[in-house]
Structures are given as C-alpha cells and as structure tokens.
DRENFIVEX-629254 format. One line per field, with one value per residue (C-alpha): x, z, y; residue number from 1. Coordinates in steps of 0.1 Angstrom, whole numbers, plus 5000, padded with zeros to 4 digits. Example, Ala and Ser with C-alpha at 12.3 -4.5 7.8 and 13.67 -1.06 7.14 Angstrom:
// residues 2
u: (5123,5137) .
w: (5078,5071) .
v: (4955,4989) .
i: (1,2) .
***
This chain:
// residues 559
u: (1318,1347,1340,1362,1362,1372,1371,1349,1324,1318,1318,1308,1322,1319,1356,1389,1401,1436,1453,1447,1410,1408,1426,1402,1371,1386,1391,1356,1342,1362,1347,1312,1283,1279,1314,1309,1277,1294,1319,1315,1292,1312,1343,1344,1341,1367,1392,1390,1398,1433,1457,1488,1507,1505,1493,1472,1489,1482,1458,1473,1451,1444,1469,1457,1451,1484,1468,1441,1467,1487,1456,1450,1486,1486,1452,1463,1497,1480,1456,1485,1505,1477,1471,1507,1510,1480,1494,1527,1508,1499,1466,1466,1437,1455,1487,1469,1451,1484,1499,1469,1470,1507,1501,1471,1490,1520,1497,1479,1512,1525,1492,1494,1529,1521,1491,1514,1540,1513,1501,1536,1542,1573,1597,1589,1552,1546,1508,1511,1536,1511,1484,1507,1516,1481,1466,1442,1462,1490,1468,1478,1505,1536,1545,1580,1591,1618,1619,1644,1624,1592,1608,1622,1589,1569,1593,1590,1552,1552,1574,1552,1521,1534,1523,1548,1545,1573,1577,1615,1621,1601,1574,1592,1625,1609,1588,1620,1637,1608,1607,1645,1644,1614,1633,1664,1645,1621,1649,1665,1632,1625,1660,1656,1621,1636,1664,1639,1619,1649,1659,1624,1623,1660,1663,1677,1692,1683,1719,1718,1684,1698,1727,1702,1681,1712,1719,1751,1763,1775,1798,1787,1808,1793,1758,1764,1785,1803,1829,1821,1829,1862,1872,1864,1884,1914,1911,1919,1956,1954,1965,1939,1909,1923,1923,1887,1875,1894,1878,1843,1848,1861,1830,1809,1827,1821,1784,1782,1796,1772,1743,1751,1755,1723,1704,1714,1707,1674,1661,1663,1653,1688,1710,1747,1759,1771,1807,1812,1829,1851,1859,1841,1810,1813,1818,1789,1766,1778,1770,1736,1726,1739,1719,1688,1693,1701,1670,1649,1668,1660,1623,1625,1630,1634,1627,1636,1603,1595,1590,1624,1641,1625,1637,1672,1672,1662,1692,1714,1702,1707,1744,1749,1778,1773,1805,1793,1760,1779,1799,1767,1753,1785,1785,1749,1756,1785,1769,1733,1721,1748,1737,1700,1688,1662,1626,1637,1636,1667,1670,1678,1715,1719,1701,1723,1754,1741,1732,1766,1785,1766,1770,1808,1811,1791,1813,1844,1832,1818,1854,1866,1864,1834,1827,1830,1806,1780,1783,1780,1748,1733,1742,1726,1694,1695,1702,1672,1650,1663,1654,1620,1612,1623,1601,1570,1576,1579,1554,1553,1590,1590,1588,1617,1638,1633,1645,1675,1683,1682,1704,1729,1731,1738,1764,1784,1788,1798,1823,1839,1841,1856,1883,1895,1931,1931,1900,1916,1904,1875,1862,1854,1851,1822,1844,1854,1818,1809,1837,1822,1788,1802,1820,1788,1770,1774,1753,1771,1791,1779,1746,1728,1756,1756,1719,1722,1703,1730,1724,1734,1743,1718,1736,1771,1766,1749,1778,1804,1785,1781,1810,1839,1860,1864,1898,1907,1895,1930,1935,1900,1899,1932,1920,1888,1906,1930,1902,1884,1915,1920,1957,1952,1925,1946,1975,1953,1958,1922,1906,1929,1919,1882,1887,1906,1876,1849,1862,1860,1825,1813,1827,1817,1788,1764,1777,1772,1736,1730,1745,1723,1692,1701,1707,1680,1654,1623,1587,1562,1544,1577,1585,1551,1556,1591,1578,1552,1577,1601,1574,1560,1593,1594,1561,1553,1590,1594,1563,1575,1610,1598,1574,1598,1622,1594,1583,1619,1622,1590,1603,1636,1617,1594,1624) .
w: (1317,1315,1320,1305,1310,1277,1272,1303,1292,1308,1282,1289,1266,1263,1261,1272,1248,1236,1236,1199,1203,1231,1210,1181,1203,1218,1183,1174,1205,1200,1165,1173,1172,1209,1215,1192,1210,1243,1232,1252,1238,1217,1216,1178,1177,1205,1184,1157,1181,1172,1201,1185,1188,1226,1240,1272,1302,1310,1339,1369,1390,1425,1452,1479,1514,1533,1565,1563,1555,1586,1607,1594,1597,1635,1633,1603,1619,1652,1635,1615,1647,1666,1637,1635,1672,1673,1643,1661,1689,1664,1649,1612,1605,1619,1602,1568,1579,1589,1555,1537,1556,1549,1511,1511,1529,1507,1476,1492,1500,1465,1451,1475,1465,1428,1432,1449,1421,1394,1412,1413,1450,1459,1488,1525,1532,1557,1557,1565,1593,1607,1607,1625,1652,1660,1659,1688,1694,1708,1738,1751,1777,1771,1808,1822,1857,1844,1816,1795,1799,1790,1758,1749,1755,1736,1706,1707,1708,1678,1658,1667,1655,1621,1593,1576,1539,1525,1519,1517,1553,1578,1597,1630,1616,1601,1633,1654,1632,1635,1673,1676,1652,1672,1705,1691,1672,1700,1725,1700,1694,1731,1736,1706,1719,1754,1739,1719,1750,1769,1741,1743,1781,1793,1827,1853,1883,1918,1922,1889,1898,1931,1913,1888,1917,1932,1899,1891,1855,1847,1819,1793,1809,1843,1828,1810,1838,1835,1809,1793,1826,1829,1794,1800,1833,1815,1786,1809,1805,1767,1744,1725,1746,1782,1793,1782,1800,1832,1831,1827,1856,1877,1869,1878,1912,1917,1909,1933,1961,1952,1951,1986,1999,1982,1996,2031,2023,2008,2043,2053,2018,2008,1978,1971,1947,1914,1917,1953,1958,1982,2016,2007,2000,2034,2052,2033,2045,2081,2080,2066,2091,2120,2107,2105,2140,2155,2139,2157,2190,2191,2193,2219,2256,2278,2314,2329,2336,2355,2323,2310,2344,2348,2313,2321,2353,2333,2311,2342,2351,2316,2317,2330,2353,2385,2379,2345,2359,2383,2354,2335,2366,2369,2332,2334,2365,2346,2312,2320,2356,2366,2337,2344,2370,2393,2384,2357,2319,2297,2264,2231,2231,2265,2254,2223,2245,2266,2236,2219,2250,2252,2215,2217,2248,2232,2201,2223,2243,2213,2201,2234,2253,2258,2291,2274,2246,2272,2289,2254,2247,2280,2274,2239,2255,2280,2251,2233,2264,2267,2231,2233,2263,2244,2215,2237,2252,2217,2195,2167,2161,2160,2122,2116,2144,2129,2095,2111,2131,2099,2081,2110,2110,2073,2079,2104,2078,2051,2074,2082,2045,2035,2063,2051,2038,2001,1999,1979,1989,2008,1976,1988,1967,1970,1990,2014,2019,2025,2051,2068,2068,2086,2111,2118,2129,2167,2172,2188,2162,2136,2134,2113,2087,2086,2079,2052,2074,2084,2076,2040,2033,2003,1986,1995,1982,1950,1943,1948,1925,1897,1900,1914,1892,1900,1916,1885,1859,1846,1837,1825,1806,1789,1779,1764,1748,1731,1720,1704,1686,1705,1698,1661,1661,1678,1654,1624,1606,1594,1628,1652,1641,1643,1678,1687,1675,1689,1724,1735,1720,1735,1770,1771,1793,1764,1749,1782,1784,1749,1756,1787,1767,1739,1764,1790,1778,1760,1755,1779,1751,1741,1777,1780,1748,1759,1793,1777,1753,1781,1802,1774,1756,1768,1752,1723,1714,1713,1692,1667,1665,1659,1632,1614,1611,1599,1573,1562,1557,1536,1514,1508,1499,1475,1455) .
v: (0087,0111,0148,0175,0213,0229,0267,0270,0244,0210,0182,0146,0119,0081,0076,0091,0119,0124,0157,0162,0155,0180,0207,0200,0205,0237,0251,0243,0259,0291,0296,0286,0312,0308,0320,0349,0357,0357,0384,0416,0442,0467,0446,0446,0484,0487,0467,0494,0523,0537,0534,0550,0518,0517,0484,0484,0468,0433,0431,0412,0389,0401,0389,0365,0379,0374,0386,0360,0333,0344,0341,0306,0293,0285,0267,0246,0239,0229,0205,0190,0187,0169,0145,0136,0131,0108,0090,0085,0067,0040,0052,0042,0066,0096,0085,0087,0119,0135,0126,0139,0172,0176,0170,0193,0221,0217,0221,0251,0268,0263,0277,0307,0315,0311,0335,0360,0358,0362,0393,0407,0400,0381,0378,0386,0386,0414,0410,0373,0381,0405,0378,0354,0380,0393,0358,0350,0318,0340,0347,0312,0313,0292,0294,0299,0310,0334,0359,0339,0307,0324,0338,0304,0286,0312,0308,0270,0272,0296,0271,0241,0259,0267,0243,0220,0226,0205,0168,0169,0157,0138,0157,0152,0166,0197,0203,0200,0225,0249,0246,0251,0281,0295,0292,0309,0336,0341,0348,0372,0389,0393,0408,0432,0443,0449,0470,0490,0496,0507,0530,0547,0546,0546,0529,0553,0536,0549,0562,0581,0596,0607,0625,0640,0654,0670,0687,0668,0672,0637,0627,0602,0574,0582,0580,0547,0531,0498,0494,0528,0544,0525,0535,0571,0571,0555,0579,0609,0597,0599,0628,0649,0639,0633,0670,0676,0645,0655,0689,0675,0651,0679,0699,0669,0668,0705,0701,0672,0694,0722,0697,0685,0720,0733,0704,0716,0753,0744,0735,0771,0785,0795,0787,0787,0815,0801,0811,0799,0765,0746,0761,0793,0773,0756,0789,0804,0776,0779,0816,0812,0785,0807,0836,0816,0802,0836,0850,0824,0827,0864,0855,0827,0822,0791,0782,0749,0731,0699,0677,0687,0682,0648,0637,0648,0628,0597,0604,0604,0569,0555,0544,0508,0518,0537,0556,0567,0578,0600,0614,0623,0641,0661,0670,0682,0703,0720,0723,0730,0735,0759,0782,0781,0806,0791,0801,0825,0823,0828,0845,0827,0835,0820,0789,0787,0788,0759,0739,0746,0735,0702,0695,0700,0678,0651,0652,0649,0619,0601,0596,0582,0549,0528,0545,0579,0568,0557,0591,0609,0589,0599,0636,0634,0621,0650,0675,0662,0667,0702,0710,0694,0716,0747,0738,0732,0767,0783,0764,0790,0785,0747,0743,0767,0751,0717,0728,0745,0714,0692,0717,0717,0679,0680,0706,0686,0658,0683,0699,0666,0657,0691,0687,0653,0649,0652,0674,0702,0736,0720,0702,0667,0635,0610,0586,0614,0623,0587,0585,0616,0600,0569,0590,0610,0578,0579,0547,0517,0497,0521,0503,0530,0530,0492,0493,0520,0545,0570,0606,0614,0578,0576,0605,0593,0558,0570,0594,0567,0544,0569,0593,0573,0550,0514,0504,0484,0510,0515,0479,0473,0506,0498,0463,0477,0506,0481,0458,0487,0497,0530,0533,0528,0555,0581,0574,0576,0609,0609,0601,0620,0655,0646,0634,0666,0686,0663,0659,0696,0699,0666,0674,0711,0721,0723,0691,0672,0685,0674,0640,0636,0646,0621,0593,0599,0625,0612,0624,0610,0591,0574,0565,0548,0529,0519,0508,0486,0471,0463,0447,0426,0418,0381,0373,0397,0401,0363,0359,0385,0371,0335,0345,0367,0337,0315,0341,0345,0307,0307,0335,0316,0284,0303,0317) .
i: (1,2,3,4,5,6,7,8,9,10,11,12,13,14,15,16,17,18,19,20,21,22,23,24,25,26,27,28,29,30,31,32,33,34,35,36,37,38,39,40,41,42,43,44,45,46,47,48,49,50,51,52,53,54,55,56,57,58,59,60,61,62,63,64,65,66,67,68,69,70,71,72,73,74,75,76,77,78,79,80,81,82,83,84,85,86,87,88,89,90,91,92,93,94,95,96,97,98,99,100,101,102,103,104,105,106,107,108,109,110,111,112,113,114,115,116,117,118,119,120,121,122,123,124,125,126,127,128,129,130,131,132,133,134,135,136,137,138,139,140,141,142,143,144,145,146,147,148,149,150,151,152,153,154,155,156,157,158,159,160,161,162,163,164,165,166,167,168,169,170,171,172,173,174,175,176,177,178,179,180,181,182,183,184,185,186,187,188,189,190,191,192,193,194,195,196,197,198,199,200,201,202,203,204,205,206,207,208,209,210,211,212,213,214,215,216,217,218,219,220,221,222,223,224,225,226,227,228,229,230,231,232,233,234,235,236,237,238,239,240,241,242,243,244,245,246,247,248,249,250,251,252,253,254,255,256,257,258,259,260,261,262,263,264,265,266,267,268,269,270,271,272,273,274,275,276,277,278,279,280,281,282,283,284,285,286,287,288,289,290,291,292,293,294,295,296,297,298,299,300,301,302,303,304,305,306,307,308,309,310,311,312,313,314,315,316,317,318,319,320,321,322,323,324,325,326,327,328,329,330,331,332,333,334,335,336,337,338,339,340,341,342,343,344,345,346,347,348,349,350,351,352,353,354,355,356,357,358,359,360,361,362,363,364,365,366,367,368,369,370,371,372,373,374,375,376,377,378,379,380,381,382,383,384,385,386,387,388,389,390,391,392,393,394,395,396,397,398,399,400,401,402,403,404,405,406,407,408,409,410,411,412,413,414,415,416,417,418,419,420,421,422,423,424,425,426,427,428,429,430,431,432,433,434,435,436,437,438,439,440,441,442,443,444,445,446,447,448,449,450,451,452,453,454,455,456,457,458,459,460,461,462,463,464,465,466,467,468,469,470,471,472,473,474,475,476,477,478,479,480,481,482,483,484,485,486,487,488,489,490,491,492,493,494,495,496,497,498,499,500,501,502,503,504,505,506,507,508,509,510,511,512,513,514,515,516,517,518,519,520,521,522,523,524,525,526,527,528,529,530,531,532,533,534,535,536,537,538,539,540,541,542,543,544,545,546,547,548,549,550,551,552,553,554,555,556,557,558,559) .
***
C-alpha cells in the first residue's frame, strides 16, 4: 500500500493519489483541530503584537559542516577508487557498486552544495579545504627519491583520493584529470611553500655569511647574486643611478679590506681606526704586530738546547740531494749557529734578528729553482724547531706568541695583496687577495691551495663569489636590463625623477643597512617557521596545492 508524508504526517492509502488529491488532503490537515492544537503557545497573541511595519528576518537553516565534509572526502574517494578498480578487473558486483557509489556521492554533493547555498554560503569552501589538508590520510607517504618527484607523487595521490561527483564523463577520465591536476597543483604548492619558507628564513650562502662576519656592507645586487648582481654591475654605466651604485660598491670594497685587516688585528686584541684605509691601514697593522712582538721579546730569552739542535740536524738531512743537504748546513751555520754563543742565552731582540733572517731567506729560496725550494723547505723545518725550543723555554708567553704568529702569517698575505699592480693606494680587490693567498702557499705544486686549505683561502674565495662581477656581466646585465625595459624607464619623465631620488637613498649607508635587514633579518620565530616550511614544502606544500585546486573546481561546478 502506498505511503505518503503530507504536512509532516505519514498517510497510508489503498491506491496511488494524484497531485490534486494530495493537495486536498494537505488543505484538510492544515485546518484540522490537531493542526491548530499544534500551534506554538502564544502564537495567536504574538500575531497581534504591533511591529511598526517591520518584518522579522527569515531564519536561515544552519550550514553543513565543511570541515567534516573535508575529512570524509578522501575516505569516500578512496572507497570509490577501489570499487572502480575492482570493477575494471571484470567484477560485475563491483562495477554496479562503483556506479551506485558515484550516483550516491553525486547526490550527496548536490545536497551539500544546496544546503550551503540555502545557508548563505557559496563559492570557495575554506572549512572543507582545511578538512582535506589536516586529514589523517595525508600521513601516508607517496614516496619519491627527489624533492620534485615527492611533490608530484603527493599531488597525484591527493587527486586520486578525491571523490568523483559528476556523471558527465567516465570515471577513469575524471580520475585522470584529478590526478593530473593534483600533480601540477601539488608541484606549484610545494614551490610556493618553499618560497614562503625562504622569505621567512632567507637562505644565506656560506660565502655571504663569511662576508657578513667580516663586516662587509654588501649592495643589494651582491646580496641577491646571479642576474641581479649582473644588472647592478652593468647599471654602474648608466646615468642617474650609476654613480651611486659605484660609490656603494667602492664602500663594500673598503669594508672588505677593513674586515680582512681587523680579522688579523683581532688576534692581538687590536682594531683598525675607522678613518684608516689602504696603505695606511697596512702600515698600521705592521706597527701593531711589531709592537706586540717586541713586547713579548722583552720578556723572553733563548738558549740553544739539545732537542732544538737535534731537530735542526734532522732538517739538514731532509733534502734528497747531497748537495742540497750541504747547502742547508751552510745556511744554518750562517743564519743561526754563528749568532748563538755557546752555552749562553740570548735576549729577545737577538732571537728576533735570527728569526727574521731565516724568514727572509726562506722567502727568497721559495721563489727559486726546485733545488732552492727543497732548501727552503728544510730551513722552514729548522725555523720551526728553533721556535718550538724558544716556546718551551718561555711557557708563559706561548699563548701570546701563537696569536702573534697567526697575525704575522695573515699579514704576509695582506702585504702581498696590497702590493699587487692595480691595488690603488694599497686597497686590494678580492681577486688580488686570492692571488696573494695562492702565492703564500709554499707547498709543492700549491697543494694546500688546490685543496682549498691555504691560509685565507676561505675569505678570498667568498669575497670573489659575492663581491666580484662575473666576466660576462656587461653582456648579461645589458640583456636583462633591456628585457626589463630599463632604457624605457630611464627615458620616462615620470619614472626617471623617481629613480634619481631613490638611487641615492637606496645606496646610502643607512639605505644599504635597511635593504640588508629587509632581505636577511628576521625574528627567530619567523626563521623557525620558515625553516619548517622549507623542509616540509615537498609534502605539505603539495598537499595544500592539490586540495586548493580541487576545492576551486568544486566551487566552479557549484555555480
């Protein structure tokens, strides 16, 4: 027997009712005593309350939970995918089940969107997106050996787990579109998340960090590197802005020189005055190191002992050639033994004279033939033995002497750089400093420099990478400048004055500090968040990107 629900009441009849009959029954029910009895208490009195002609707003039904819907989407989509896959293998039951699920999910999606619309919610469903993103299903790993492959696979998985809620195309076609869209949007989401992470926690290269520790005030192009650096280098030739960029780059070079010198002076607790640069700075450093050394020498003495003498004899025997061994013995007789009285100690100034003579002779022979270099190496070994003997006899002065020795070795590299052709007034460029570092390597075939272990090489290579322009910067900078419409900007009467004002501000000392803060300085909390985003971009970023695309497609279909 047919059953009808009319005005909230279930009515069983012995025949099918026409629409007219149903309307007649509904009218009767609405005027029945039961209907009147069911009216809310006080409703008749409430109807008589004056409202001034203002109608009460129509109550909207509550919106469905988008977050809950988002949590359910991957589970429904997964079940639908499994049924369809099993049906594709020939199972008639699962073919019917897959069709039933698709029809059911289509009806549910339509009902969900209708409820949202009735509640005044339309368009992009943020709550549902949140449910998709925080879904426990996302704990599953999509695999991938590389970051890009992991992002693509995660995006594909997100697309596959979304339910198909339309019957317009075949299930396989729609699922392929979802997977493809997930791969593309997932990759984009991973990239966007990584960029956001880098913005919160800007990556600082090792070279840039080295320059920062030296106190170098870098220009925006030097900070960004790459094409920005090439454009900035080329822009030094342009009107309005070129002179300001050149001045800023010159200041960066001065600060690099000061940083190198202050690193040397820091070993003896000294610092270069602010207004001293170039040759004056080198001379100031020489004087301070000599003062520190003379101060120590005034408190020491040295007497040739048996361990030192034995070590020197070993040095004599180190050259492979008998002739060279004889040369080493003669050199030591002249430079050392003839100046040491037997059984008596010498004062610090006498020791300094011996050491200085050996250092100068070693430097001369290091630039000679292979035979000369072998002799120089043996003399260096003997000099080290002499120094070790002096330290053992003056243990209280050892820490100070070690700092002075390190400062002196730094100074020799600096002096070489400042004396290079082209080092104007003793101000050396990063490339000149790097050449001096290489020259200072006295090992055979420059082995230390080849291995990146020469003294000062970490600083020199970092400075070349950050501060020096690439050989092709003029060509590359010109191409980038033209592509960005630089000529048109400079000739534009509305833009040129702004550039003329902005350039001196941007490349002033305070402007450069502000630019460095904007590009690199971040609160610690922001850096931690940025680091987490960067590390998790390939998964969480891909999940977000794929689900944003899916929610966008749902919103478009619901319009």
